[in-house]
C-alpha positions in Angstrom: 0.0 0.0 0.0 2.8 2.4 0.9 4.6 1.5 -2.3 1.6 2.4 -4.5 1.0 5.9 -2.9 3.3 8.7 -2.3 3.9 9.5 1.3 3.9 13.2 2.3 5.4 14.9 5.3 3.3 17.1 7.6 5.0 20.2 6.3 4.4 19.2 2.7 0.7 18.6 3.4 0.4 22.0 5.2 2.1 23.7 2.3 -0.1 22.1 -0.3 -3.2 23.2 1.5 -1.7 26.7 1.9 -1.0 26.9 -1.8 -4.5 25.7 -2.7 -6.1 28.4 -0.4 -3.8 31.1 -1.7 -4.6 30.3 -5.3 -8.4 30.4 -4.6 -9.7 34.0 -5.2 -12.5 33.5 -2.6 -10.0 33.2 0.3 -7.9 36.3 -0.8 -10.5 38.8 0.1 -13.1 37.8 2.7 -15.5 39.8 5.0 -16.4 38.1 8.2 -18.8 39.2 10.9 -18.4 38.2 14.5 -17.5 39.1 18.1 -13.9 39.8 19.2 -12.4 37.5 21.8 -9.0 37.0 23.5 -7.7 40.2 22.0 -4.0 40.6 22.7 -1.4 43.1 21.5 2.2 41.8 21.6 5.3 43.9 22.1 6.0 43.4 18.4 2.9 45.5 17.6 1.0 42.5 16.1 -2.5 41.9 17.2 -3.7 38.3 17.9 -7.4 37.5 18.6 -10.3 35.3 17.8 -13.6 36.1 16.0 -16.5 34.0 17.2 -20.2 33.5 16.8 -22.6 31.2 18.7 -21.4 28.2 16.8 -17.8 28.7 15.8 -14.4 30.4 16.3 -12.0 31.8 13.8 -8.3 32.5 14.7 -7.1 35.9 13.4 -4.0 38.0 13.3 -3.4 41.6 12.4 0.1 42.7 11.7 1.6 45.9 13.0 1.4 47.8 9.6 -2.4 47.2 9.4 -3.0 47.8 13.1 -1.3 51.3 12.9 -4.2 52.4 10.7 -6.8 51.7 13.3 -8.6 54.8 14.6 -10.2 53.0 17.6 -9.1 50.5 20.2 -10.6 47.0 19.6 -12.0 45.4 22.7 -13.3 42.0 23.7 -17.0 41.6 23.1 -17.1 44.2 20.3 -19.2 43.3 17.3 -17.1 43.9 14.2 -16.7 43.1 10.5 -13.2 42.0 9.5 -11.7 42.1 6.1 -8.6 40.1 5.1 -7.4 36.8 3.6 -7.6 33.3 4.9 -4.7 31.0 4.6 -2.8 28.3 6.5 0.1 28.8 8.8 2.3 25.9 7.8 4.0 25.4 11.1 0.8 24.8 13.0 -1.3 23.5 10.2 -4.2 25.8 11.2 -5.9 28.2 9.0 -6.5 31.8 10.2 -7.7 35.1 9.0 -4.9 37.6 8.2 -6.9 40.8 9.0 -6.3 44.0 7.0 -9.1 46.1 8.6 -11.6 46.1 11.4 -14.9 48.0 11.2 -17.3 48.2 14.1 -20.7 46.7 13.2 -23.6 49.2 13.4 -21.5 52.2 14.3 -18.6 53.9 12.6 -15.1 53.4 13.8 -14.6 57.2 14.2 -17.6 57.3 16.6 -16.1 54.5 18.7 -12.7 56.1 18.7 -14.2 59.4 19.8 -16.0 57.8 22.7 -13.0 55.7 23.8 -10.7 58.7 23.8 -13.4 60.9 25.5 -13.7 58.3 28.4 -9.9 58.0 28.7 -9.2 61.7 28.9 -12.1 62.3 31.3 -10.8 59.7 33.7 -7.4 61.3 33.6 -8.9 64.7 34.5 -8.3 66.6 31.3 -11.9 67.8 31.3 -11.9 69.1 34.9 -13.3 72.6 35.3 -10.8 73.3 38.0 -8.0 73.1 35.4 -9.6 75.6 33.0 -8.1 79.1 32.9 -10.1 82.3 32.7 -9.9 84.2 29.4 -8.2 87.6 29.5 -10.7 90.4 29.5 -8.9 92.6 27.1 -6.1 90.6 25.4 -3.3 92.5 23.8 -2.2 89.6 21.5 -4.1 86.7 20.0 -2.7 83.7 18.2 -4.9 82.0 15.6 -3.9 78.4 15.0 -5.9 77.3 11.9 -5.6 77.0 8.2 -4.0 80.1 6.7 -6.2 79.9 3.6 -9.6 78.9 4.9 -12.7 81.1 5.4 -12.5 80.6 9.1 -9.3 82.6 9.6 -10.6 85.5 7.5 -13.8 85.6 9.4 -12.0 85.7 12.7 -9.6 88.4 11.6 -12.4 90.5 10.3 -14.5 90.3 13.5 -11.4 90.9 15.7 -10.5 94.0 13.8 -14.1 95.3 13.9 -14.7 94.6 17.6 -11.2 95.3 19.1 -8.8 96.8 16.6 -6.1 97.6 19.2 -5.4 93.8 19.6 -2.5 92.3 17.6 -3.4 89.1 15.8 -0.8 86.4 14.9 -1.7 83.6 12.5 0.1 80.3 12.9 -1.0 78.5 9.7 -1.4 74.7 10.1 -3.1 71.9 8.2 -6.5 71.2 9.8 -7.3 68.0 7.9 -5.5 64.8 7.2 -2.8 62.7 8.9 -0.3 65.6 9.2 -2.8 68.0 10.8 -2.6 66.8 14.5 1.2 67.1 15.0 1.1 70.5 13.3 -1.7 71.8 15.5 -0.1 70.5 18.7 3.3 71.8 17.6 1.8 75.3 17.0 0.2 75.3 20.4 3.6 74.4 22.0 5.4 77.0 19.9 3.0 79.8 21.1 3.6 78.8 24.7 7.3 78.5 24.4 7.8 82.0 23.0 4.8 83.6 24.8 3.6 85.2 21.6 0.0 85.7 22.7 -2.3 86.2 25.7 -4.9 84.0 24.1 -5.0 81.1 21.6 -7.9 80.3 19.2 -7.6 77.0 17.4 -10.2 75.4 15.1 -11.6 75.3 11.6 -14.8 75.6 9.7 -17.5 72.9 9.4 -17.2 69.5 7.8 -17.8 65.8 8.2 -16.5 63.9 11.2 -13.6 62.8 9.1 -12.8 66.4 8.2 -12.9 67.5 11.9 -11.0 64.4 13.1 -7.7 66.3 13.7 -9.3 68.0 16.7 -10.3 64.6 18.1 -6.6 63.5 18.2 -5.1 62.8 21.6 -1.9 64.8 20.7 -3.9 67.9 20.1 -5.9 67.4 23.3 -2.8 67.0 25.5 -1.2 70.0 23.9 -4.3 72.1 24.7 -4.3 70.8 28.3 -0.6 71.6 28.8 -1.0 75.1 27.4 -0.2 77.9 29.9 -2.0 80.3 27.6 -5.8 80.1 27.7 -7.2 78.3 24.6 -10.6 78.7 22.9 -11.7 75.8 20.7 -13.7 76.8 17.6 -14.3 73.7 15.5 -17.1 73.4 12.9 -20.6 74.6 13.6 -22.9 74.5 16.6 -23.8 70.8 16.5 -20.2 69.7 16.0 -18.4 68.6 19.2 -14.8 67.5 19.4 -12.4 66.3 22.1 -10.6 69.7 21.8 -13.9 71.4 22.9 -13.9 69.4 26.2 -10.2 70.1 27.0 -10.1 73.8 26.0 -10.6 76.6 28.5 -13.6 77.8 26.5 -15.7 76.4 23.6 -17.1 78.5 20.8 -19.8 77.2 18.5 -18.0 78.6 15.4 -14.8 80.4 14.6 -16.7 83.6 14.3 -18.2 83.1 17.8 -14.7 82.4 19.1 -13.6 85.9 17.9 -16.6 87.4 19.6 -15.7 85.6 22.9 -12.1 86.5 22.7 -12.4 90.3 22.7 -14.9 93.0 23.9 -16.8 95.1 21.5 -15.2 98.5 21.1 -18.7 100.1 20.9 -19.6 98.6 24.3 -16.3 99.8 25.7 -16.8 103.3 24.4 -20.3 103.4 25.9 -18.9 102.1 29.2 -16.1 104.6 29.2 -18.5 107.5 28.5 -20.7 106.3 31.3 -17.7 106.1 33.7 -16.5 109.5 32.6 -20.0 111.0 33.3 -20.0 109.4 36.7 -16.5 110.6 37.4 -17.4 114.1 36.3 -20.5 114.2 38.4 -18.6 112.9 41.4 -15.9 115.6 41.0 -18.6 118.3 40.8 -20.2 117.0 44.0 -16.8 116.9 45.8 -16.0 120.5 44.7 -19.4 121.6 46.0 -18.9 119.9 49.3 -15.4 121.3 49.7 -16.6 124.8 48.8 -19.4 124.7 51.4 -17.0 123.5 54.0 -14.5 126.3 53.1 -17.3 128.9 53.5 -18.2 127.5 56.9 -14.6 127.6 58.0 -14.1 131.1 56.7 -17.1 132.3 58.7 -16.1 130.6 61.9 -15.0 132.8 64.9 -11.7 130.9 65.2 -10.5 132.3 61.8 -12.1 135.7 62.3 -10.8 136.2 65.9 -8.0 133.8 66.4 -7.1 135.3 69.9 -10.5 134.4 71.2 -9.7 130.7 71.3 -6.4 131.4 73.1 -8.2 133.6 75.7 -10.8 130.9 76.3 -8.1 128.4 76.8 -6.4 130.7 79.3 -9.5 131.1 81.3 -10.1 127.3 81.3 -6.5 126.9 82.5 -7.0 129.3 85.4 -10.2 127.5 86.4 -8.4 124.1 86.4 -5.5 125.6 88.4 -7.9 126.8 91.0 -9.6 123.5 91.3 -6.2 121.7 91.6 -5.0 124.1 94.3 -8.2 123.7 96.3 -8.0 119.9 96.0 -4.4 119.9 97.1 -5.1 122.0 100.2 -8.1 119.9 101.2 -6.0 116.8 100.9 -3.2 118.2 103.0 -5.7 119.3 105.7 -7.2 115.9 105.9 -3.8 114.2 106.2 -2.8 116.6 109.0 -6.0 115.7 110.9 -5.3 112.1 110.4 -1.7 112.5 111.6 -2.8 114.4 114.8 -5.3 111.7 115.6 -2.7 108.9 115.2 -0.2 110.9 117.3 -2.7 111.3 120.1 -3.6 107.6 120.0 0.1 106.7 120.0 0.8 109.0 123.0 -2.1 107.5 124.9 -0.5 104.1 124.5 3.0 105.2 125.6 4.3 103.7 128.9 5.7 107.1 129.8 2.1 108.4 129.9 1.2 105.7 132.5 4.3 106.6 134.6 3.1 110.3 134.7 0.0 109.2 136.5 2.0 107.8 139.5 2.8 104.3 138.4 6.4 102.9 138.3 8.2 100.2 136.4 10.7 97.8 138.1 13.7 96.4 136.3 16.3 93.9 137.4 20.0 94.5 137.3 20.1 93.5 133.7 17.4 95.9 132.6 14.6 93.2 132.2 11.1 94.2 133.3 9.9 92.5 136.5 6.4 91.3 135.9 6.3 88.8 138.7 7.7 88.9 142.3 9.2 85.5 141.7 11.5 87.0 139.0 13.7 88.5 141.9 14.9 87.6 145.4 15.5 89.3 148.7 18.8 91.3 148.6 18.7 91.7 144.8 19.4 95.2 143.4 16.5 96.5 141.3 15.7 99.9 139.6 12.3 101.5 139.9 11.6 104.0 137.1 9.1 106.7 138.1 7.4 109.4 136.1 10.3 111.7 136.9 13.6 110.0 137.7 14.4 106.5 139.0 15.3 104.7 142.3 18.0 102.1 142.9 16.5 99.7 145.5 17.4 96.6 147.5 14.7 93.9 147.8 14.1 93.2 151.5 11.0 91.0 151.4 8.8 89.4 148.7 5.0 89.5 149.1 3.2 86.8 147.2 -0.4 87.0 146.0 -2.6 88.5 143.3 -2.0 92.2 142.3 -5.6 93.2 143.1 -5.4 91.7 146.7 -2.1 93.3 147.4 -3.3 96.6 146.2 -6.4 96.6 148.4 -4.4 95.5 151.5 -1.9 98.3 150.8 -4.7 100.9 150.7 -6.0 99.7 154.1 
């Protein structure tokens, strides 16, 4: 049996099947609908995933060159339509779809890319109101980052000159459509900030399709606007058009013309306001002059200015009156203190032991000068001194009488 039939190797069989599929026109360009599964992006940049439906699974690969053209981020569970070729990978002997493009089913890829980037930047805080800078009230210089030949730039320049002609306008021409537009717009924003060429930036373009406006949905442009130290007004398309730049910018204008109106005040309004302020200032000055004139008239009619010595004489009389009151108060205080001193002196004199001696009493002291309060403090034969009201006696104790002072005093009187 083996001698009658040729025996092939596994590699040969896989290669034969691959050649058959590659030579069949049907497999060279196939559109397949399904749901993404096991989506992985390798460091090489190639995308590997599966496409499935309720009854089957198809292995797929998308090489880096094709993946670089994607405008959205494929995710597991997403309903898509793939386009590519089906062939066999000889090493594994399994067929797979080599994907050239991925299109979301039921919604455009740009719409998905828009929503994905919107969610990503929102979560990072690029849309936070706290980060938005106030627009200058009267900017001296404005930078227009837009197409140098479009109708939008001419409309903005015309409105800026009409509303606020003193403002200087710098045009930084960039492409606003196509693959080169995002880096040019972001670079112009960075250039304006680096060299501080303006107080305010307006970036945008006229209306168009979502594809036409896509440069302002680019992440590079959004991050350049967020990093700008100069306030930025986004003016893309018409009123219904909304871009990522609108969410990140410090202010959003419905159209480029509306951006010019937001950027500067109207000179007619300023003139009216200045005239009103001038009228109020003039009225205030007239009022102040009238009040000052009335005050001057009152001062010129006052007695102080007409008879300046009168005030001095009045003050002299007041000084004399105060002097008299102070003198009387000082005398009264001295008299009161003198009376108090006399009373204290009399009380002190009444308590003096000398006053007691003058009434016939005497004070006895021992030889050392100590007062003798008790008879037991001395002895017969001791020398004592008796101090009288006038003079003193040196005495010798002959006998000691014991007993209470009152009893001894009564016996003595008898």
